[in-house]
Structure formats: structure tokens, C-alpha cells
GUKEGU-895359 format. One record per residue (C-alpha): x, y, z; chain. Coordinates in nm, 4 decimals. Example, Ala and Ser with C-alpha at 12.3 -4.5 7.8 and 13.67 -1.06 7.14 Angstrom:
residues 2
east; north; up; ch
1.2300; -0.4500; 0.7800; A
1.3670; -0.1060; 0.7140; A
***
This chain:
residues 354
east; north; up; ch
1.0898; -23.3307; -1.2414; A
1.2933; -23.6503; -1.2901; A
1.3053; -23.7938; -1.6392; A
1.0652; -24.0915; -1.6526; A
1.1906; -24.4254; -1.7711; A
1.0159; -24.6210; -2.0454; A
0.8106; -24.9214; -1.9439; A
1.0257; -25.2213; -1.8560; A
0.9651; -25.5029; -2.1022; A
1.0414; -25.8417; -1.9432; A
1.1556; -26.1290; -2.1672; A
0.8797; -26.3713; -2.2512; A
0.5291; -26.3600; -2.1078; A
0.3351; -26.5467; -1.8349; A
0.3323; -26.9247; -1.8520; A
0.0403; -27.1010; -2.0217; A
-0.2364; -27.1533; -1.9125; A
-0.3954; -26.8665; -1.7201; A
-0.7465; -26.8326; -1.5693; A
-0.8423; -26.5747; -1.8307; A
-0.6182; -26.5104; -2.1256; A
-0.6172; -26.4203; -2.4929; A
-0.6904; -26.7777; -2.6031; A
-0.9984; -26.7872; -2.3829; A
-1.1303; -26.4504; -2.4981; A
-1.3387; -26.3662; -2.8023; A
-1.0908; -26.1080; -2.9220; A
-0.8872; -26.3286; -3.1522; A
-1.2013; -26.4440; -3.3350; A
-1.3529; -26.0961; -3.3630; A
-1.0327; -25.9291; -3.4827; A
-1.0145; -25.6850; -3.1907; A
-0.6385; -25.7152; -3.1396; A
-0.3263; -25.8524; -3.3032; A
-0.2119; -26.2143; -3.2900; A
0.0401; -26.2811; -3.0083; A
0.2566; -26.4865; -3.2453; A
0.3561; -26.1581; -3.4109; A
0.5658; -26.0581; -3.1088; A
0.8888; -26.2116; -3.2363; A
1.2149; -26.0852; -3.3824; A
1.1565; -25.8570; -3.6814; A
0.7835; -25.8148; -3.6185; A
0.5822; -25.6198; -3.3580; A
0.7288; -25.3846; -3.0996; A
0.6092; -25.4837; -2.7487; A
0.4236; -25.1890; -2.5998; A
0.0973; -25.1442; -2.4128; A
-0.1115; -24.8935; -2.2155; A
0.0915; -24.6872; -1.9714; A
0.4184; -24.7079; -2.1633; A
0.6225; -24.3901; -2.2153; A
0.7506; -24.2868; -2.5562; A
0.9086; -23.9820; -2.7224; A
0.7950; -23.8156; -3.0475; A
1.1619; -23.8188; -3.1571; A
1.4954; -23.8752; -2.9819; A
1.5968; -23.5075; -3.0034; A
1.2762; -23.3642; -2.8519; A
1.2023; -23.3018; -2.4866; A
0.9114; -23.4562; -2.3061; A
0.7564; -23.7987; -2.2810; A
0.4163; -23.9153; -2.3992; A
0.2197; -24.1823; -2.2126; A
0.0243; -24.4382; -2.4172; A
-0.3479; -24.4074; -2.3339; A
-0.5394; -24.5640; -2.6263; A
-0.4893; -24.8196; -2.9033; A
-0.6034; -24.6869; -3.2407; A
-0.5202; -24.9718; -3.4786; A
-0.2987; -25.2661; -3.5676; A
-0.1733; -25.4733; -3.8582; A
0.0497; -25.7718; -3.9167; A
0.3678; -25.5666; -3.8657; A
0.2477; -25.2455; -3.6960; A
0.0417; -25.0998; -3.4117; A
-0.0903; -24.7432; -3.3700; A
-0.1373; -24.5670; -3.0350; A
-0.2626; -24.2377; -2.8947; A
-0.0404; -24.0822; -2.6273; A
-0.0728; -23.7794; -2.3975; A
0.2108; -23.5454; -2.3009; A
0.3281; -23.6359; -1.9510; A
0.4342; -23.4039; -1.6685; A
0.3557; -23.0669; -1.8321; A
0.0755; -22.8399; -1.7111; A
-0.1222; -22.7094; -2.0101; A
-0.4655; -22.5523; -2.0504; A
-0.5487; -22.8223; -2.3048; A
-0.3948; -23.1727; -2.3059; A
-0.1459; -23.2344; -2.5857; A
-0.1692; -23.5593; -2.7789; A
0.0387; -23.7448; -3.0346; A
-0.0291; -24.0509; -3.2506; A
0.2481; -24.3098; -3.2802; A
0.2598; -24.5820; -3.5444; A
0.5314; -24.8378; -3.4708; A
0.6116; -25.0816; -3.7511; A
0.8755; -25.3246; -3.8634; A
1.1696; -25.1527; -4.0300; A
1.2003; -25.4362; -4.2847; A
1.0155; -25.2147; -4.5365; A
1.2799; -24.9421; -4.5167; A
1.0051; -24.7116; -4.3902; A
1.2277; -24.4620; -4.2098; A
1.4415; -24.3976; -4.5163; A
1.1275; -24.3478; -4.7265; A
0.9506; -24.1268; -4.4708; A
1.2515; -23.9016; -4.4152; A
1.2957; -23.8606; -4.7909; A
0.9230; -23.8051; -4.8483; A
0.8930; -23.5434; -4.5711; A
1.2036; -23.3623; -4.6983; A
1.0816; -23.3575; -5.0588; A
0.7298; -23.2461; -4.9617; A
0.8583; -22.9540; -4.7570; A
1.1130; -22.8584; -5.0217; A
0.8368; -22.8396; -5.2827; A
0.6217; -22.6227; -5.0520; A
0.8738; -22.3600; -4.9489; A
0.9904; -22.5409; -4.6361; A
0.6379; -22.5872; -4.4954; A
0.4256; -22.8963; -4.4473; A
0.1758; -22.9430; -4.7336; A
-0.1803; -22.8573; -4.6356; A
-0.3455; -23.1754; -4.7631; A
-0.0881; -23.4474; -4.6794; A
-0.0523; -23.5810; -4.3240; A
0.3240; -23.6233; -4.3317; A
0.4716; -23.7745; -4.0117; A
0.8041; -23.7308; -3.8377; A
0.9894; -24.0597; -3.8519; A
1.2752; -24.2045; -3.6508; A
1.4268; -24.5411; -3.5666; A
1.3166; -24.7142; -3.2464; A
1.5295; -24.9998; -3.1148; A
1.3484; -25.2626; -2.9108; A
1.3894; -25.6198; -2.7894; A
1.2409; -25.7535; -3.1152; A
1.4795; -25.5585; -3.3380; A
1.4770; -25.2256; -3.5182; A
1.1425; -25.0546; -3.5752; A
1.0179; -24.7457; -3.7531; A
0.8246; -24.5011; -3.5356; A
0.6055; -24.2452; -3.7129; A
0.4740; -23.9566; -3.5013; A
0.1601; -23.7698; -3.6163; A
-0.0508; -23.4909; -3.4786; A
-0.3758; -23.6723; -3.3936; A
-0.6327; -23.4152; -3.5076; A
-0.6853; -23.6257; -3.8212; A
-0.8554; -23.9631; -3.7828; A
-0.9310; -24.2401; -4.0359; A
-1.2176; -24.1512; -4.2676; A
-1.2960; -24.5086; -4.3763; A
-1.4143; -24.6264; -4.0328; A
-1.7114; -24.3880; -4.0432; A
-1.7710; -24.3953; -4.4179; A
-2.0293; -24.6724; -4.4484; A
-2.2891; -24.5517; -4.1945; A
-2.2582; -24.1988; -4.3301; A
-2.2805; -24.2753; -4.7009; A
-2.5076; -24.5761; -4.7411; A
-2.7785; -24.7775; -4.5725; A
-2.9720; -25.0853; -4.6866; A
-3.3194; -24.9765; -4.8052; A
-3.6023; -25.2338; -4.8220; A
-3.4922; -25.3207; -5.1750; A
-3.2312; -25.2065; -5.4189; A
-2.8715; -25.0899; -5.3816; A
-2.7372; -24.8671; -5.1010; A
-2.8379; -24.5023; -5.1144; A
-2.5780; -24.2206; -5.0908; A
-2.6239; -24.0034; -4.7822; A
-2.3395; -23.7506; -4.7887; A
-2.4504; -23.4333; -4.9708; A
-2.2900; -23.3835; -5.3101; A
-2.1247; -23.0568; -5.2034; A
-1.9426; -23.2343; -4.9190; A
-1.8333; -23.5185; -5.1482; A
-1.7035; -23.2586; -5.3925; A
-1.5039; -23.0907; -5.1154; A
-1.3545; -23.4256; -5.0077; A
-1.2498; -23.5038; -5.3645; A
-1.1047; -23.1571; -5.4238; A
-0.8888; -23.1813; -5.1118; A
-0.7816; -23.5330; -5.2085; A
-0.6707; -23.4037; -5.5482; A
-0.4712; -23.1283; -5.3773; A
-0.2979; -23.3959; -5.1696; A
-0.2197; -23.6057; -5.4774; A
-0.0900; -23.2968; -5.6582; A
0.1361; -23.2141; -5.3615; A
0.2914; -23.5596; -5.3687; A
0.3363; -23.5648; -5.7463; A
0.4918; -23.2180; -5.7385; A
0.7430; -23.3525; -5.4854; A
0.8178; -23.6463; -5.7161; A
0.6383; -23.9140; -5.5140; A
0.3571; -24.1610; -5.5850; A
0.1113; -24.2360; -5.3046; A
0.0319; -24.5824; -5.4393; A
-0.2612; -24.6557; -5.2070; A
-0.5292; -24.3934; -5.2759; A
-0.8718; -24.4955; -5.1445; A
-1.1127; -24.4335; -4.8586; A
-0.8662; -24.6155; -4.6323; A
-0.6057; -24.3447; -4.7077; A
-0.8206; -24.0409; -4.6267; A
-0.8073; -23.8744; -4.2863; A
-1.0652; -23.6290; -4.1560; A
-1.0057; -23.3546; -3.9013; A
-1.2098; -23.4092; -3.5882; A
-1.3070; -23.1067; -3.3789; A
-1.3432; -23.2792; -3.0450; A
-1.2386; -23.5921; -2.8597; A
-1.4653; -23.8267; -2.6625; A
-1.4825; -23.7586; -2.2886; A
-1.3535; -24.1060; -2.2031; A
-1.0379; -24.0947; -2.4112; A
-0.8078; -24.3221; -2.2098; A
-0.8645; -24.6981; -2.2106; A
-0.8575; -24.8967; -1.8869; A
-0.8006; -25.2513; -1.7584; A
-1.1343; -25.3664; -1.9017; A
-0.9819; -25.3225; -2.2493; A
-0.6852; -25.5496; -2.1760; A
-0.6427; -25.9245; -2.1595; A
-0.3477; -26.1206; -2.0219; A
-0.1205; -26.2686; -2.2865; A
-0.0153; -26.6239; -2.2036; A
0.3150; -26.7828; -2.2981; A
0.2816; -26.9229; -2.6483; A
0.3900; -27.2831; -2.6678; A
0.6947; -27.3419; -2.8882; A
0.7765; -26.9698; -2.8796; A
1.1535; -26.9127; -2.8453; A
1.2672; -26.7706; -2.5123; A
1.4180; -26.4648; -2.6821; A
1.0744; -26.3521; -2.8040; A
0.9494; -26.0411; -2.6255; A
0.5842; -25.9512; -2.5822; A
0.3759; -25.7204; -2.3619; A
0.2103; -25.8693; -2.0560; A
-0.1294; -25.7618; -2.1907; A
-0.2949; -25.7344; -2.5282; A
-0.5119; -25.4257; -2.5741; A
-0.8428; -25.4105; -2.7603; A
-0.8398; -25.1721; -3.0550; A
-1.0466; -24.8576; -2.9978; A
-1.0103; -24.6134; -3.2903; A
-1.1136; -24.2498; -3.2753; A
-1.4051; -24.2003; -3.5110; A
-1.5165; -23.8745; -3.6732; A
-1.8442; -23.7299; -3.5492; A
-2.1351; -23.6223; -3.7629; A
-2.0652; -23.2546; -3.7037; A
-1.7218; -23.3051; -3.8652; A
-1.9021; -23.3651; -4.1970; A
-2.0146; -23.0216; -4.3118; A
-1.9068; -22.7523; -4.5569; A
-1.5911; -22.6949; -4.3493; A
-1.4774; -23.0584; -4.3667; A
-1.0982; -23.0952; -4.3648; A
-0.9314; -23.3900; -4.5392; A
-0.5693; -23.5006; -4.5646; A
-0.3971; -23.7900; -4.7384; A
-0.2574; -24.0431; -4.4930; A
-0.1405; -24.4047; -4.5103; A
0.1937; -24.2989; -4.6583; A
0.3867; -24.6113; -4.5594; A
0.3826; -24.7474; -4.9154; A
0.4631; -24.4233; -5.0999; A
0.7574; -24.4413; -5.3391; A
0.9519; -24.2058; -5.5690; A
0.8123; -24.1791; -5.9212; A
1.0189; -24.3911; -6.1581; A
1.1304; -24.6482; -5.9009; A
1.0926; -25.0208; -5.9588; A
0.8080; -25.1305; -5.7316; A
0.8511; -25.4407; -5.5170; A
0.5839; -25.6870; -5.4139; A
0.4912; -25.4907; -5.0996; A
0.2626; -25.2890; -5.3241; A
0.0570; -25.5955; -5.4178; A
-0.0577; -25.6123; -5.0541; A
-0.2133; -25.2680; -5.0442; A
-0.5663; -25.2233; -4.9118; A
-0.8841; -25.3077; -5.1016; A
-0.8120; -25.4280; -5.4535; A
-1.1048; -25.2190; -5.5847; A
-0.8795; -24.9114; -5.5889; A
-0.5756; -25.0670; -5.7575; A
-0.4762; -24.9776; -6.1106; A
-0.4468; -25.2742; -6.3516; A
-0.0679; -25.2608; -6.3410; A
-0.0784; -25.3071; -5.9618; A
-0.2443; -25.6478; -6.0009; A
0.0233; -25.8975; -6.0988; A
0.0281; -26.2706; -6.0360; A
0.4042; -26.3143; -6.0885; A
0.6193; -26.4603; -5.8131; A
0.9103; -26.2237; -5.8745; A
1.0252; -26.0068; -5.5861; A
1.0131; -25.7033; -5.8137; A
0.7784; -25.6044; -6.0906; A
0.9571; -25.5305; -6.4146; A
0.7829; -25.2010; -6.4928; A
0.8693; -24.8542; -6.3643; A
0.6110; -24.6952; -6.1382; A
0.4075; -24.4019; -6.2651; A
0.1878; -24.1482; -6.0924; A
-0.1012; -24.2561; -6.3157; A
-0.1881; -24.5291; -6.0658; A
-0.2954; -24.2563; -5.8219; A
-0.5267; -24.1070; -6.0843; A
-0.6838; -24.4479; -6.1541; A
-0.7442; -24.4970; -5.7814; A
-0.8880; -24.1453; -5.7540; A
-1.1433; -24.2301; -6.0244; A
-1.2463; -24.5375; -5.8242; A
-1.2780; -24.3153; -5.5169; A
-1.5092; -24.0752; -5.7027; A
-1.7405; -24.3646; -5.7911; A
-1.7284; -24.5001; -5.4350; A
-1.8265; -24.1724; -5.2693; A
-2.1029; -24.0758; -5.5115; A
-2.2683; -24.4188; -5.5362; A
-2.1871; -24.5795; -5.2014; A
-2.0529; -24.8830; -5.3904; A
-1.7251; -25.0012; -5.5393; A
-1.6774; -24.9793; -5.9143; A
-1.5571; -25.3418; -5.8985; A
-1.7540; -25.6043; -5.7032; A
-1.6368; -25.7549; -5.3771; A
-1.4621; -26.0910; -5.3896; A
-1.6201; -26.3089; -5.1159; A
-1.3043; -26.5132; -5.0510; A
-0.9349; -26.5160; -5.1223; A
-0.8293; -26.6186; -5.4721; A
-0.7162; -26.9776; -5.5036; A
-0.3936; -27.0803; -5.6715; A
-0.5859; -27.1785; -5.9860; A
-0.7984; -26.8630; -6.0088; A
-0.7790; -26.6496; -6.3206; A
-0.6158; -26.3152; -6.2348; A
-0.5983; -26.0167; -6.4678; A
-0.2334; -25.9209; -6.5025; A
-0.0775; -25.6000; -6.6288; A
0.1181; -25.8157; -6.8726; A
-0.2125; -25.9346; -7.0231; A
-0.3190; -25.5750; -7.0897; A
0.0218; -25.4593; -7.2075; A
0.0582; -25.7468; -7.4532; A
***
């Protein structure tokens, strides 16, 4: 079998306007895909359905992108199927491609090495540690993290499973206490594994939990109906590269039969993990819902680096907030309806420390 070539990525994108394009769709208002302006140097890697990718440069075999699982302002996540190999069961891999400006590859390689070293050369049972490598594309250098896809985000299915609005009063918990206890125990094992390896997760919360799913939906691959043509963005430099189509996000959600006494949980969302004792930069102020952040992670300073050494206690604080969230169906801190203004009062770690 000849070695397949990756998808050709032409410079630029079709000229504006088009009969039906991203700007004329509802997707950009409903948050169903990333903004096209992010396909510039140092930002998103241009890839779409049908592209071919490897789990690492030194491994054989190609994986074909079949489904878009998620996106952010500097990353996209895709499900891919092994191409050209006859197997009894299809083999899948999850790829998260992000900007390398965070130094993600260096962190992931170090984290994976330290985790395995602290567990006798094996992967820890309760941490979903990826294989990371550098991916060079037309928009610069990117970090590519390859995961086994049996574990899917827990947070996407959390609300309908744990709470519903009764006629009056607060939401009512729906997950049985024994299952919540199992989730929390496995989360603690994951935290302990990272701390034993000398690392701080830094982003513990429902958005960092991953649940093992026992089956995939029958219609796993997305089709043309989940794509929209991306028009040329006015004032975009010619050297910007983008895919010809934007793809609607379609995450894999856990099923109800995944939530029983045999529930399996791992810690994910490791992109912001850091070695204990390091000086933490401002990336960590952008982490997930603020309801899970320790007081020292909320700082209104404009410095590029916070002037306190990180400690694994921030994971324990976040774990306590997670306990409250799962048992009550609510956050221990209330939601903030809008972004804080420049004049808003913000509780700072310096205020507590002083």
C-alpha cells in the first residue's frame, strides 16, 4: 500500500463573498465552530475532515480525521480512524493540535516522563497522559497531543445527569451518592499521581474530568452537512493559511449506562500543568470556570508572572469545590453574569496574604 500524503493546504481561502459561507451561517453566533480570524501565524493549525495525520513521527500508519470534538482560541481537537489497516474493530485516536507558544510540548514530554517514572515505567491509572510531538504547519510550529479516545469529557454530560429545574427551589442532585463517591475517589488518585510525580494539575474541576465510554455512536463520522465554506477574510494577509471549510463541533458524550458502579474516571486537561515550585505565569489566570480556582490563582496584577511559587494546595482547594459541585449540583461560588469591568473589585491573593 502506498504511503498516503497529508491533505494539501492551499494558501489563503476562497474569495469573499460566497453564496453560503461562515458569515451567512448561524454557527459563529451559536459558538459551533472557531472564528476564522484565528487561522493566522502562531494560532490555529489548518486541518479539516478527511485530512491524514500521524500519532507521532516515529510511528507507522496514518489516521484520517472523521469528527471534530472541540475547539478553543488556540487549539482544535479531532477524532481520527486508522487508515488502510484491516482490523476486527476500528482503531481510533484523539488529536489535540494547539499553538506551541505555551511551551506545551516541553511540558507534556516532561510530565509524561515524570508520571511514568513515578509509576514504575507505566502510565498512571487515573491520569490521561498524552503522547506529544511537534507539528510544523503553514501557520508555524504547533503542539500535537495524541490520546486514546476511550475517555470523553465528563462536563458536557454533567448538568442533565446531576440537576434539573424543579417547579421551585434549587436544582436537585440526580447522580447516586455512591457514584459521586467513586468519581471523587478516582479524582483524588489522579491528583495523588501528579503530586507524587512532582507536578501540579492547576485546573481541577468538572471540565478536567474524563469518563470512559463503553460504546461509540453508530454515526461516528461527520459529513458535508457539518461543514461550511470559509470565505476569504478581508484585510487578512496573503500568507495566512486556513482550511477550505469550517467544521461544526460534535463532541462524543458519555451515555447513561457509563454512569454506574463501574464508572471509570481519569484526569485530563493537562495543558496547564506545571512542576511544583515553579513561578506561574499569567496563562493560569485564564483557566476554566473561576469557581474552582484557589484564592491565589485570582490576581488582578498586570505582571507577566505572579510573584509567588506554585503549590499543590491549589489542586486540593479545587477538589473541595468539585465535591460541593457534584453533591449539590451547584457551584460553591455564584456565577458571574458578565465579564468583570476594569473598575470591578477583585479579590487578590495579595489581599489575603497581607
